[in-house]
C-alpha positions, 0 to 999 in steps of 0.5 A: 476549483468549482463550487460543485468540486467543493461541494464533494466529500474530500478524501485525502490519500497519504503516500498516494503514488500512482493513486490506486485508493484514488481511483475508487474514491473518485469513481464514488463521487469524492474529490481527492488531495495526495500526499507524496514526496514526488510526482509519479508521472509514467507516460499517461499515468499519473496521480488523478487528484490533486497532488501535494509534494510532501513527506508525510513525515513533515506533515501537520495534520491539521492540513487535513482537517476539511477531510471526510476520509483519510486512506494511506498505504505506506512503503511496505518494502522493508515488511515484505523483505523481512517476511522472505524465508531467506537468512539475511532478512531473518538476520535483520529482523532479528538486528531490528529486535536486538537479538543480532547485528546488522549484515554488512552492507545493510542501508535500512532501518535501524530501529523500530521507530525509523521502521514504523515512521511512515505508518506511525505518521498516518495515525498521527495525522489522523488524530491532528485532523480530527482535533482540528476539526472538531469531529472524527476522521476515519482513516484506512491504512493498507500495508502487507502481511509482512507489516504485522509482527512490526505494527501490530495485528491488522483489522482485516484482510482483502486477499493479500491486501492487510488493513489497519484502522477503521476498517468496516465490519462488512467488506467485499468478498475476495476471489483473488486479490494479491500483491505479486511483487517480485524481487530483485537480490544480489546479496548485497542488499541494495538491489531489493525492488518491488517489481511490476506486475499486472493486477489480477484481481476478480471479486465479487462485491456485495451490498453494504448490509450483505454478510461477512466475508469468510475468505481469509486470504493467502497472503502475498505471493513473491517471486524472486529472479536475479536476472535469470534465475527465479523463485517462487515463494508463497507464505515461504513455500516454493513452486506457488504460481508460475510467471509471477511477475514475469514482465519484470524480468522479460522486460530487463526491468531489473537490470536498470537503475532504482531510479529509472522511469521504467522502475519507479513505474513498475514499483507505483503500479504495484502497489495500487489498490484492487478497485473493488476495494478502494470503491467499497471504502469510499461508500461505507465513508462517503457523508450521509448527506452526500450519499442521500443527495 
């Protein structure tokens, strides 16, 4: 790494995937180090920064003491599923609260600690990194609306991208920003999979001294189709937004193994953060000396 590169501010991207956060960070002059349990490489697409293959559950936050900013997008699959208006999803949520038994064949989290392990690890890493650095390191964590009953109310949302941690008071104005996952569910609980869709995002990015956003967002839109039968749900209501996630099924990705490269690529792409959001966070927390240079 050249001296010029090391002079740039460093952002640490936890659960980095394909680098949805990192794209905006690099654009704003950061260098980025991402942590994930696997390298997401699909054709020409791969993580664009320095990648460290390590679970954040095992990561000592002191290793991130050189960061100027920490961002994270822990997996949202279980939170998203339990927000769905399906009897099985509701039963799982009740069981996690100790109010019911888990359905047959269920292989997900059995306790709240298990459910929130990665989410909580992000804040542990921030605390340990700040302590090791002798200074406060800001962090922004992104997840879905359905995470709120389990981890607490989000500080803000950018469309259906919900944010916790050191979220700026001033945010870009949202015209349309939503995660559009699709779900394949055959009743066993084993085939739930987040779908691949193109991100349909149009935003107006204000100057940093602009007004607070007023659009509260509409939450995530979900499409469920079991290889032929489509069901669309928007905040629990059917019939919103025809065609969302269609390429997931048009390309027969729902018939592939959950470990196939095509399905992994689909999941990684849907997790990417809108560029307007990642760029805005990067600008807000860029060190003043760097911003003035």
